N, C-alpha and C positions, 0 to 999 in steps of 0.2 A: 504494500499499500504506499502511496506517495502523498506528500503534502508540500505546499509552496512556502518556503521559509526565506527570510532575509538573513543570510549567513554573515554578512558584514554590510556596512553602508554601501548602497547602490549595487549590491550583488544578490541576486535571487537564485535559489536552487530548489529542485524537487528532491526532498529527502524522504527516506524510508520511515514509516511508523508502524507500530503494531496495533491492530484494531483490538477493541475490547467489547465485552458484553455490556448491555445497558443496565443501569440501576433501575430500581422499581418505578421511579418517577420519570424516566427518560425515554426518548425515542431515537432510533438511528436512521439517518437519511442516506440513501445511496444517491450521490450527487450526479445530476445530469447536465446542469448549467451553473455557471458562477460568474461573478464579476468583481473586480477590485474597486477600491474607492480611489478616485483620482485627485483628491484634494489633500486633506490632512494626513492621510496615510502616506502620501509621497514625501511629505515633510519628515515623517518618522523614518521612512525608508532611506532618506538621504542623511540621517543622523543629525538633523537640525532641530528636532523638536525640543521645546522647553521641558517636556515631560521626562526626558532622559535623566536629568539631574535634579529636577524640581518636581513638586507636586502642586496642584491647585488646592489650596487650603480652603475648605468650604466654610470654616468658622471665620477666617480673616478675609475671605473672598479675594485672595491674591496668591501669586506664585511664591512659594517658599522652598528653600533647600530641603532635600530629603534628609531625614534623620541619619546620622552616621551609622553605617553598617546596613542600612535598608537597601534592598535590591533596587537597581536602576529601573526606571519606568519602561524602558525598552532594552531588551537583552538580545543582541544579534546572535544568531544561531538558534534562538528559540522563537523569535518574533515571526508569527505566521501572518502571511499576507492574504487579503481578501475581505470582502464585505457582505456579499449577498450570495445565497445558493438557492437553487431549485432542484428538487429531486423527489424520489419515491421512498416512503417509509418502509424499511425492510426489517425492523425489529422494534418491539414495543414492550415497555416495562409493565409489571403486573398491576401497578396502581394507575396506569394511564387508561382513561375511558373516552377521551374526546377524539382520539386518533386510532387508526388501525393499519395493519400492514397493507400496503398497496395505495394508501392515500398519497396524492401528489401535493407537495407542500413547498412553501418558500419561507426562508427565515434568514436572519443574520448568521453568518458563518464564514470561516476561512476557506481558502481554496485547497481542497483535499478530496480524497475519494469517498470518504464517509464522514458525516458530521453528526455528532451526538448532542442533543439539546434537551432541555427540560420540556416535558410533555404534559405537565399539570398546571393549569391556570396560567398558561403562557400565551398571551394574545399576540406576541410577535411571531409565533409559529402559525403561519397563515395557510389555510387550505386553498389550493388553486381551483377556481371554477373550471368546469370542462371547457376546453377550447381557448382558455385564457393564454395570453402571450407571456412567455418566459422573459422576453426582453423588457416588457413592461414591469414584470415582477422584480427584476434586478435593479430597477430604477426606484424602488421603494424608498431607499435612503435619500438620494438626491431630491426626490419629489417633496419630501418633508421639509427640507431646508429651503427649497424654492417657494413652497407654500408659506412658510414662516416669513420669508423675506418679502413676499408680495403683501402679506397681511400687515407686516410691520411698516411697509411703505404706504399703507392705507390707500391702495389703488382702488379707485371708484369709476363708475361709468362716466365716460367722457374725458377721463384724464389723459395726459400726455406722459408716456413712460419710456425710459431708456433702460436697457439691460446691458451691462458691460461684462463681457466674458461669456462666450457661448459654448462652454462645456455642458455637461449634463444638467447641472443646477440652472445655469443660465437659459438653456433651451426650454426647460420645463417652466421656468419663470415667464418666458415669452408666451407660452401657451396659456398659462394661468392669467397673466395680465390682459391678454386679448379677450379671453373668455369672460373676464370680469367686467368687460365693457369699455376698456381703454380705447379711445378713438385713434390715437397714434401710438404705436409701439415700435421703438427703434432698437435694433440689436447692434452691438459693437464688438468686433473681434478682428484681428489681423489675418485670420485664416478664412480664405474664400469659401471653402467647402462648408464650414460651420455657418457662415452667413447664408448660404443657399438653403441649408436645412432650416434655419430660423425663418426665412421668408416662406418656406413651404408650410410652416406651422404657426403663422400668425404675425410675424414681423412685417410692418409696412415698409420700413426702410432699414438698411444695414450700412455700416461704415467700417472701413479699415482705419483705425486710429493713427496708424503710422503715416506721417507726412500729411496729416489732415488736421485742420483746426476744428476739432470735434465740437467744442462748445459753440463756436460760431455757426457750424452747420446745424446744430440742434436749434439754435435761436432762429435761424432762417426758416426751418421747417415749421416752427411754432409761432410765426409772425412776431418774432422778437421777444416773445414771452418767456421762453424756456419751458422745461418740463416740470410737471408736478412732482415726479419722483424718479429717482435713479436707483436701480438695484445693482449693486457692485459685487460681482462674484469673482473677479480676476485677481484681486490682491495686488494689483499694479499701482504704484504711486502716481505714475503719469496718467493712468486712467481716472483715478480719483481727482487729480488736478483738473483734468478736462471736464469731469462731471460737475465739479464746483463751478466751472465757467459756464456750463450750459443749464444750470438749475434755475428755475423760476423763483421769484421773490417768495420766501417762506416755504420753499419746497423741501422735500425730505430725501435724504440719501440713506437707503437701507443697505448697510454694509455687512454682507454675509460672508465674505472671504476671511480666511484665517491669514491675516496679512503678515508679510515679512517686514523687517525694519525699513523704514523709509529713508532714502538718501538725503543728504543735505541739499537744500534747495526747495523741498516741498513747502508750499506756501498756503497757510490758512488765512492770509489777508486777502487783498484784491476782491474777486467776485464773491468769495465765501463770506467775507465781512459785510459787504454791501447788500448782499441778497438774503441775509438773515437765514442762511441754510441751516437745516437740522440734520445731524448725522445720527442715525440709530444703528447700533451694533446688534445685528439680528442673529439669533441662534435658536432654532426651533426646539432644541433639546434642553434649553435652560428653563428651570422652574423657579418661581411661578411664571407662567406665560404672561405677556403684557395684558392679555384679556382674561386672566384668571378671575373668578373660578369657572367662567363659561368655557374657556379653552385651556387645554393642557396638551402635553406632548401626545398622550394617548388619543385624544380627539383628532389631532393633526394626523397621526399615523392611520387611524381608522378612516378618515376622510380620504387621505391619499391612496390607501389600498382600494377603496371603492372606486375612485376616479381612474385608477390604473386598470382595474379589472373590468370595468364597464366600458372602457375605450374612450372615455372623456378625455384622457391624456393619451397621447400616442408617442411611444418611445422606440418604435421600430427602427427608425433612422439613426437613433442615438447610439445604439450598440454596434460599434464599428471600430476595428475589425472584430470578427469572431475567430478565435484560434482554437486549435486542439489542445486538450489538457496536457498532453505530452510535450507541447511546445511552449507552455505558458510561462516558464521561467525566463527564457530568452525574450519572449514577447512582452513580458512585464517590463523588463529593463529597457526595451526598445520603445514601446508605444506609451507606457505610463511615465517613465522617468526621463529617458534620453531624448526622445522625439515626440513629446505630447501633441505636437501639431498634426501628427498622423492619425490621431484618434480622438473621438469624443468620449466614449466609455467603452473599454475593451470587454468583450464577452468571451467566455470559455465554454467549449462544448466537449463533453466526455463521450467516449466510444459507447455505442449501444450495448 
């Protein structure tokens, strides 16, 4: 049996593991499809995550050094890669009543041949409706953060909206913003293929920000007003600078990216100062939700799963490329880390 592991920074390998029997409360899934996470997981994979030597202290609400002697947050050689799996339940624990052998399910899980998860009161273990798309299922995680970002941006009917960064989160945010009634939706990404996909699924205009005065183009499209909200998924400082230039007076920037340190020269004066811009750091998994108690992460997850399974959201074009499990280590290094411009969200297919 093989599993995908980061053996050192920026190096992935398929390593052997020994399968085990399930505990009384668990189910085992024989994986058929999987997908990694292209955002924060890549920061971890490159060895750049603050979680390696620090932990986010929930009491102090800030990063603090890990206590002396505590295991690092990411241990290369043990760090399994992957985010979502789809497969068939092949073993069920004695206390499990909601699932049975043969059920096709989707859940969070690493890229490996079998995944064992809790099968008792686990709403994250989702049964796949007959005929539902596995490509939609593996977008369950990015859909949540896209929905959180759109909600935090307070997108309403008639609004002008920009989505910066057209990876999986940005692409789904485009769909959600347009379906929420935004009258103008603008996608921004330097990769032409991503822009084409965005136009197919709701973007009215797209721009390559390289060599373009993005803020000026946004103002021209909106009769000098600017946009009501900008959803920033790229983590690029230049993208945020351009977004601040194109925001309408009193507009909101919903910042969903896990940003890298900004270089010297980033400027929160100029348009940001004069246009009274609001920046909201959006994270769907943080509790309490801004709309608590009506909304929490479970409601976001439930809603996203429904929209993915009933076809309201369409992620078929987002899973590209699809590679064989046997090739996933090299593919991960190529498409996810070294050349992310070649992929939106990589899919993995296992042999029948």
